[in-house]
C-alpha positions in Angstrom: 216.9 -35.1 266.2 213.4 -35.1 267.7 211.4 -32.4 266.1 207.9 -33.2 267.1 207.9 -33.7 270.8 204.8 -33.8 273.2 205.3 -31.7 275.9 203.2 -33.1 279.0 202.4 -30.6 281.5 200.3 -28.0 282.9 199.5 -25.2 280.2 198.0 -21.7 280.3 194.3 -21.2 280.0 192.9 -19.4 277.1 190.7 -16.3 277.7 187.6 -18.0 277.0 188.1 -19.9 280.6 188.1 -16.7 282.5 184.6 -17.2 283.7 185.4 -20.8 284.8 184.9 -21.6 288.6 188.0 -21.2 291.0 188.0 -24.9 291.4 187.9 -25.6 287.7 190.6 -23.0 287.0 192.8 -24.3 289.7 192.4 -27.8 288.6 193.4 -27.2 285.1 196.7 -25.3 286.4 197.5 -28.1 288.8 196.7 -25.9 291.8 199.4 -23.4 290.9 199.4 -20.8 288.2 203.2 -20.9 288.2 203.1 -24.5 286.8 202.1 -23.0 283.2 205.4 -21.1 283.0 207.8 -24.2 282.4 205.3 -25.8 280.1 205.0 -22.7 278.1 208.8 -22.6 277.8 209.3 -26.1 276.5 206.4 -25.7 274.0 208.1 -22.5 272.7 211.8 -23.6 272.9 211.7 -27.2 271.5 211.1 -27.3 267.6 207.7 -28.6 266.6 206.7 -29.3 270.2 202.9 -29.1 271.2 201.2 -29.6 274.5 199.8 -32.8 275.6 197.7 -33.9 278.8 198.8 -36.3 281.2 196.2 -38.7 280.1 198.6 -39.8 277.3 195.7 -41.2 275.3 197.1 -43.2 272.1 195.4 -40.7 269.7 197.2 -37.9 271.4 200.6 -39.5 271.3 200.2 -40.5 267.6 202.5 -38.8 265.4 204.9 -37.5 268.0 208.5 -38.8 268.2 209.0 -38.1 271.8 207.3 -37.3 275.2 208.8 -34.4 277.3 207.4 -34.1 280.9 207.6 -30.7 282.3 208.3 -31.5 285.8 208.4 -29.8 289.2 208.7 -30.9 292.6 208.2 -34.6 291.9 210.8 -35.9 294.1 209.2 -35.9 297.5 207.8 -38.0 300.2 204.1 -37.1 299.4 203.4 -37.9 295.7 203.5 -41.1 293.9 203.7 -41.0 290.1 203.3 -44.8 289.5 200.0 -43.7 287.5 202.2 -41.9 285.3 204.9 -44.4 284.9 202.1 -47.0 284.1 200.8 -44.8 281.1 204.5 -44.2 279.8 205.1 -47.9 280.0 202.4 -48.5 277.4 204.4 -46.4 274.9 207.8 -47.0 273.3 208.7 -43.2 272.9 211.8 -41.7 274.3 210.7 -39.9 277.4 212.5 -36.8 278.7 212.2 -35.3 282.2 213.2 -31.6 282.4 213.3 -29.5 285.5 212.5 -32.1 288.2 213.5 -31.2 291.7 213.7 -32.8 295.1 211.4 -31.1 297.8 212.9 -30.6 301.3 213.3 -27.9 303.8 216.3 -25.8 303.9 218.2 -28.4 306.0 218.4 -30.4 302.9 217.3 -33.9 304.1 216.7 -36.5 301.5 213.1 -37.1 300.7 211.6 -40.5 301.2 210.4 -41.2 297.6 207.5 -43.3 296.9 207.8 -46.7 294.9 205.7 -45.1 292.0 208.1 -42.1 291.6 211.0 -44.5 291.5 209.4 -46.4 288.9 209.0 -43.4 286.8 212.5 -42.2 287.3 213.7 -45.5 286.4 211.7 -45.6 283.1 212.7 -42.0 282.0 216.3 -43.1 283.2 216.4 -46.0 280.6 214.6 -44.0 277.7 216.9 -40.9 277.5 220.6 -39.7 277.7 220.0 -37.6 280.9 217.6 -35.9 283.2 217.2 -32.2 283.7 217.4 -31.6 287.3 216.6 -28.4 289.0 220.0 -28.1 290.7 223.0 -29.8 292.4 220.8 -31.2 295.5 218.3 -32.8 293.3 221.2 -34.5 291.4 222.6 -35.8 294.8 219.0 -37.2 295.7 218.6 -38.8 292.4 222.0 -40.4 292.8 221.2 -41.8 296.2 218.3 -43.5 294.3 220.4 -44.9 291.7 219.4 -42.4 289.0 222.9 -41.6 287.7 222.3 -39.8 284.5 220.9 -36.4 286.2 222.6 -32.9 285.2 221.7 -29.7 287.0 220.1 -27.0 284.7 217.8 -25.0 286.7 214.0 -24.6 285.5 213.5 -24.2 281.8 211.1 -21.2 282.3 213.9 -18.6 282.1 214.7 -19.7 278.7 211.8 -17.6 277.4 214.0 -14.6 277.8 215.6 -15.9 274.7 219.3 -15.9 273.5 219.5 -12.2 273.5 219.5 -12.1 277.2 217.8 -10.2 280.1 216.4 -6.7 279.2 218.6 -3.8 280.1 215.8 -2.2 282.2 216.9 -4.9 284.9 219.7 -2.7 285.9 217.9 0.6 286.2 217.5 1.9 289.6 213.8 1.2 290.4 211.6 3.8 292.0 209.7 1.5 294.4 206.5 3.2 293.6 204.7 0.5 291.9 206.0 -2.7 293.7 204.3 -6.2 293.6 205.1 -8.9 296.0 204.0 -12.5 296.6 204.0 -15.0 299.5 203.6 -18.7 299.8 200.6 -20.6 300.8 198.4 -23.4 299.4 194.6 -23.9 298.8 192.7 -23.1 302.2 195.8 -23.6 304.2 197.2 -21.4 307.0 200.6 -20.2 306.6 203.7 -20.0 309.0 204.7 -17.0 310.9 207.0 -15.5 308.1 204.6 -16.0 305.3 201.8 -14.5 307.4 204.2 -11.7 308.0 204.3 -11.1 304.1 200.6 -11.1 303.7 200.0 -8.5 306.2 202.7 -6.4 304.8 201.2 -6.4 301.4 197.8 -5.6 303.1 198.7 -2.9 305.5 201.0 -1.0 302.7 198.4 -1.8 299.9 200.9 -3.5 297.6 199.7 -5.7 294.7 199.8 -9.3 295.6 200.3 -11.9 292.8 198.4 -15.0 293.8 199.6 -18.5 292.5 198.1 -21.3 294.7 196.3 -19.4 297.4 192.7 -20.6 296.5 191.0 -18.9 299.4 192.5 -15.4 298.5 192.0 -16.1 294.6 188.1 -16.5 295.3 188.0 -12.9 296.3 190.5 -11.6 293.6 188.5 -13.1 290.6 185.0 -13.0 292.1 184.2 -10.2 289.7 184.7 -12.2 286.7 183.5 -15.6 288.0 180.4 -14.3 290.1 181.1 -16.9 292.5 180.2 -16.8 296.2 183.4 -16.8 298.5 183.3 -20.1 300.6 182.8 -19.4 304.3 186.0 -21.2 305.2 188.0 -18.6 303.0 186.1 -15.7 304.8 187.1 -17.1 308.2 190.7 -18.0 307.3 191.6 -14.8 305.6 190.5 -12.7 308.5 193.2 -14.5 310.5 195.8 -14.5 307.9 195.4 -10.8 307.3 194.6 -9.7 310.7 191.5 -7.7 309.5 187.9 -7.8 309.1 186.3 -9.5 306.2 185.1 -6.3 304.6 188.7 -4.6 304.5 190.3 -8.1 303.2 187.8 -8.3 300.6 188.4 -4.8 299.4 192.2 -5.3 299.2 192.2 -8.5 297.3 189.6 -7.3 294.9 191.7 -4.3 294.3 195.3 -5.6 294.5 195.0 -9.2 294.4 196.7 -10.5 290.8 195.9 -13.7 289.4 197.4 -14.8 285.9 196.3 -17.9 284.0 197.5 -16.6 280.6 201.4 -16.1 280.1 201.5 -13.0 278.2 199.2 -11.4 280.5 201.6 -12.0 283.5 204.8 -10.7 281.7 202.8 -7.8 280.4 201.7 -6.9 284.0 205.1 -7.1 285.4 206.6 -4.9 282.7 204.5 -2.2 284.4 205.8 -2.6 287.9 209.1 -1.2 289.3 210.2 -3.9 291.5 209.0 -7.3 292.7 209.8 -9.4 295.7 208.7 -12.5 297.7 209.0 -16.1 298.4 207.7 -17.4 294.8 210.2 -18.7 292.4 208.1 -18.1 289.3 206.6 -14.9 290.5 210.3 -13.7 290.6 211.1 -15.4 287.2 208.1 -13.6 285.6 209.6 -10.3 286.8 213.0 -11.0 285.5 211.7 -12.1 282.1 209.8 -8.8 281.8 212.9 -6.8 282.6 211.8 -5.9 286.1 214.1 -5.9 289.0 213.1 -8.6 291.5 214.4 -10.3 294.6 213.6 -14.0 295.6 213.2 -14.3 299.4 214.6 -18.0 299.6 212.7 -20.1 302.3 213.2 -23.9 301.6 215.7 -26.3 299.5 213.6 -25.5 296.3 214.1 -21.8 296.4 217.5 -22.0 297.3 218.5 -24.7 294.7 216.9 -22.8 291.9 218.3 -19.5 292.9 221.9 -20.7 293.2 222.0 -22.4 289.7 220.0 -19.6 287.9 221.7 -16.8 289.5 218.5 -15.2 290.8 219.0 -12.3 293.3 217.9 -13.5 297.0 217.7 -12.6 300.4 217.3 -15.4 303.2 214.0 -15.2 304.9 215.7 -15.2 308.2 217.4 -12.0 307.6 214.3 -10.0 307.4 213.1 -8.9 310.8 209.3 -9.4 311.7 209.0 -6.6 314.2 209.2 -3.8 311.7 207.9 -3.0 308.2 210.1 -4.5 305.4 212.6 -1.9 304.0 211.7 -2.9 300.4 214.7 -0.7 299.0 217.1 -2.7 300.8 215.8 -5.9 299.1 217.1 -4.6 295.9 220.5 -5.6 295.0 222.1 -4.1 291.9 225.2 -6.2 292.2 223.1 -9.5 292.3 221.1 -8.2 289.3 224.4 -7.7 287.5 225.4 -11.1 288.4 222.2 -12.6 287.1 222.7 -10.9 283.8 226.3 -12.2 283.6 225.4 -15.7 284.5 222.5 -16.1 282.1 224.8 -17.0 279.2 226.0 -20.0 281.2 222.5 -20.9 282.2 221.1 -20.7 278.6 224.2 -22.6 277.2 224.0 -25.4 279.5 220.2 -25.8 278.6 221.3 -25.9 274.8 223.7 -28.6 275.6 221.2 -30.5 277.5 218.8 -30.4 274.5 221.7 -31.4 272.0 222.9 -34.2 274.2 219.3 -35.7 274.1 218.7 -34.7 270.4 215.8 -32.5 271.2 215.6 -30.0 268.4 215.4 -26.3 269.4 213.2 -23.9 267.6 215.1 -21.3 265.3 214.7 -18.3 267.4 215.8 -20.1 270.6 218.4 -22.2 269.0 221.3 -19.3 268.6 224.1 -19.2 271.0 223.4 -16.9 273.9 224.8 -13.4 273.6 227.0 -12.1 276.3 224.9 -8.9 277.6 227.4 -6.0 278.8 225.5 -3.3 280.5 227.3 -0.1 281.9 228.2 -0.1 285.5 
């Protein structure tokens, strides 16, 4: 069994980095705060595991018996992971790829994967028993590229719930008086019509907005701690996104924009909310881990695939009309939350089986078989 793995991925920041610039903070988090969640899970769940950087310096690898890659949307047509394959080729350690996913639209087309990424996938294929894939679609894509050892597991982040299962507060009827939401946009980019609708809903209704990769918005949300000036391009962009003057946008984001760079802070915050919804998978998972009812608005192959295999409550973005306010109460689905609770045992057992198949030792508090949680109707 491997009991001293080096988990290579994006880790949470400690509180001493809170005054770092937005650029430094986002660079450390791989441009998305949600990335820290699956790394946090693997370093917690695997026995003796510690975090390691993508540099894979010899002195960092020394003393470890395996390398575990905390993966995300790596099977796509825009990234090329040849640089990582080259670094791994210099080691002789077993390499495990956990939670990897293929990126596509809801149409589910097979992405044109770059040669360097195929080189990485082939290396991992040769050094482990099986690859942990985000879902069945990713397994099909990998099979098309000759990678036959993938098995669908979902994302490891949900394992942070532990074998005891989801908290019973998930099935309490929410009050909807302390909702938070999230939408999807990256860097300083514009958003599509639906995502823009979500940002404007959050703004007009004064809802807390959890920000993960919206660098422009994050500048406003954290400038009280960083002291940075907001870039001009953020000022102009956000007036367009939110459909309001700069002063109003600034006041809203300073009060309601939530940015988490430390995993426990995110979960602690979510425990104080009554309901959470939006298009971010890890924003949704953070709520479910905290025991807060949540619904994921699925909008691409990634969110569809993860929601299906993990049983996450969903609504399709096309079923939300854009000509009126969102009826938040209608997004809540007790039957779907009951199904999520019931399916957690299968999700957790499947991941334990994956770890056992690949001889990855699981830490004591996570190694127990998942308990069947039964809540009253």
